[in-house]
C-alpha positions as CSV (number, residue, x, y, z in Angstrom):
1,X,-0.1,0.1,-0.3
2,X,3.0,2.6,1.0
3,X,6.2,2.0,1.5
4,X,8.5,3.6,4.4
5,X,9.9,6.1,1.6
6,X,6.1,7.8,1.4
7,X,6.4,8.3,5.4
8,X,9.5,10.0,5.4
9,X,8.5,12.2,2.6
10,X,5.1,13.1,4.0
11,X,7.2,13.8,7.4
12,X,9.8,15.8,5.8
13,X,7.3,17.9,3.5
14,X,5.4,18.7,7.0
15,X,8.4,19.5,8.8
16,X,8.6,22.5,6.1
17,X,5.3,23.5,5.7
18,X,4.3,23.7,9.9
19,X,7.7,25.9,9.9
20,X,6.6,27.7,7.1
21,X,2.9,28.2,8.5
22,X,4.4,28.8,11.8
23,X,6.1,31.7,10.9
24,X,3.3,33.3,9.1
25,X,0.9,32.7,11.8
26,X,4.0,34.3,14.1
27,X,3.6,37.3,12.4
28,X,-0.2,37.7,13.9
29,X,-1.0,39.1,17.4
30,X,-2.5,36.8,19.7
31,X,-5.5,37.9,19.5
32,X,-5.4,37.1,15.9
33,X,-4.1,33.7,16.1
34,X,-6.8,33.2,18.7
35,X,-9.8,34.8,16.9
36,X,-12.4,32.7,16.0
37,X,-12.6,32.5,12.1
38,X,-15.4,29.8,11.6
39,X,-13.4,26.6,11.0
40,X,-14.1,23.7,13.0
41,X,-11.4,24.4,15.8
42,X,-12.6,27.7,15.3
43,X,-9.5,30.2,15.3
44,X,-5.5,29.4,14.1
45,X,-4.3,28.4,17.0
46,X,-6.9,26.4,18.0
47,X,-6.4,24.3,15.1
48,X,-2.4,24.3,15.2
49,X,-3.3,22.7,19.1
50,X,-5.6,20.3,17.4
51,X,-2.8,18.8,14.8
52,X,-0.2,18.4,17.5
53,X,-2.7,17.0,20.0
54,X,-3.5,14.6,17.0
55,X,-0.1,13.2,16.3
56,X,0.6,13.5,19.6
57,X,-2.4,10.5,19.9
58,X,-1.6,8.5,16.6
59,X,1.6,8.6,17.9
60,X,0.9,7.2,21.2
61,X,-0.9,4.6,19.5
62,X,2.1,3.9,16.2
63,X,4.5,4.1,18.4
64,X,4.4,4.6,21.9
65,X,4.7,8.2,22.7
66,X,3.2,9.8,25.5
67,X,-0.9,10.2,24.8
68,X,-1.6,13.7,25.6
69,X,-3.7,13.8,28.5
70,X,-6.5,16.5,27.0
71,X,-9.2,14.6,25.6
72,X,-10.2,15.4,22.1
73,X,-12.9,18.3,22.7
74,X,-10.3,20.0,24.6
75,X,-7.4,19.3,21.7
76,X,-8.0,23.2,20.5
77,X,-6.6,24.4,23.8
78,X,-3.8,22.0,24.3
79,X,-1.2,25.2,24.3
80,X,-1.8,28.3,25.4
81,X,1.6,30.0,24.6
82,X,2.2,30.2,21.1
83,X,5.9,30.0,21.4
84,X,5.2,26.4,23.6
85,X,3.0,25.7,21.0
86,X,5.9,26.3,18.0
87,X,8.1,24.6,20.2
88,X,6.2,21.4,20.6
89,X,5.8,21.4,17.1
90,X,9.1,21.9,16.2
91,X,10.2,19.2,18.4
92,X,7.0,16.6,17.6
93,X,8.1,17.2,13.6
94,X,11.7,16.1,14.7
95,X,10.4,13.1,16.4
96,X,8.1,11.9,13.7
97,X,11.2,11.9,10.6
98,X,13.1,9.8,13.5
99,X,10.4,7.2,13.5
100,X,9.6,7.6,10.0
101,X,13.5,6.8,8.9
102,X,13.4,3.5,11.1
103,X,9.8,2.1,9.6
104,X,9.9,-1.4,8.4
105,X,7.9,-2.7,5.5
106,X,6.6,-5.6,7.5
107,X,5.4,-3.2,10.2
108,X,3.9,-1.5,7.5
109,X,1.7,-4.0,6.2
110,X,0.1,-5.3,9.4
111,X,-2.7,-4.2,11.3
112,X,-3.5,-2.4,14.4
113,X,-6.0,-2.5,17.0
114,X,-7.0,0.8,19.4
115,X,-9.6,2.0,21.0
116,X,-10.9,5.2,19.6
117,X,-12.3,8.0,21.9
118,X,-14.1,9.2,18.8
119,X,-15.9,6.8,17.7
120,X,-16.3,5.3,20.8
121,X,-15.1,1.9,20.2
122,X,-11.8,-0.7,19.8
123,X,-11.1,-0.7,15.8
124,X,-8.5,-2.1,13.7
125,X,-7.2,-0.9,10.6
126,X,-3.9,-1.7,8.4
127,X,-1.3,0.4,9.9
128,X,-0.2,1.5,6.2
129,X,-3.9,3.2,6.2
130,X,-3.2,4.6,9.7
131,X,0.1,6.3,8.5
132,X,-1.9,7.7,5.4
133,X,-4.4,9.3,7.9
134,X,-1.8,10.7,10.4
135,X,-0.3,12.8,7.2
136,X,-3.9,13.4,5.4
137,X,-4.3,14.9,8.8
138,X,-1.9,17.1,9.0
139,X,-2.6,18.1,5.5
140,X,-6.4,18.7,6.1
141,X,-6.4,20.9,8.8
142,X,-3.4,22.5,8.0
143,X,-5.1,23.8,4.9
144,X,-7.9,25.5,7.1
145,X,-5.1,27.4,8.4
146,X,-3.6,28.6,5.6
147,X,-6.7,29.5,4.4
148,X,-7.2,31.1,7.8
149,X,-3.8,32.9,7.7
150,X,-4.9,34.0,4.1
151,X,-7.6,35.6,4.5
152,X,-6.1,37.3,7.9
153,X,-3.4,38.8,5.1
154,X,-0.3,36.2,5.9
155,X,0.8,34.5,2.6
156,X,2.4,30.8,3.6
157,X,4.0,30.5,0.6
158,X,4.4,27.8,-2.2
159,X,2.5,24.6,-0.3
160,X,2.7,21.7,-3.3
161,X,4.5,19.1,-2.4
162,X,7.3,19.1,-5.1
163,X,7.9,22.7,-4.9
164,X,8.1,22.6,-1.2
165,X,10.7,19.8,-1.2
166,X,12.7,20.8,-4.4
167,X,13.1,24.2,-2.5
168,X,14.0,22.5,1.1
169,X,16.5,20.5,-0.2
């Protein structure tokens, strides 16, 4: 379905895009980052918090990372301080890249069972599908942040994967 190289590429892409996104968000005032802009997680900061929370939650299931103490409903308020949120995002992106670098095709080809608080039940799915979801979820919500940043007058720059990775290396 997917290979370790796919996860490595997506981890690199997400790290670059997260840096660009956080750089644009840092140009806004705290009030502008927290303003309710009609997105599912309301604000730029709320959506960035949720993304960090979700990455930690999935990686706790996938690789034994420490799960967040907060539940899904509280995920938009994970970190009140933007500098703390940004530093944690950088750390998580580094850890995701290290995890992707050691992925094994056999592991990707097996299934995983976990309890989903969102679904309220135990679930089983192929690990490859879960890894694809991890990166797709990041792209989905980061796209929402991109739209909110654009509406706030900030530019993130190129977001297309071939353009981002060719300019990053």
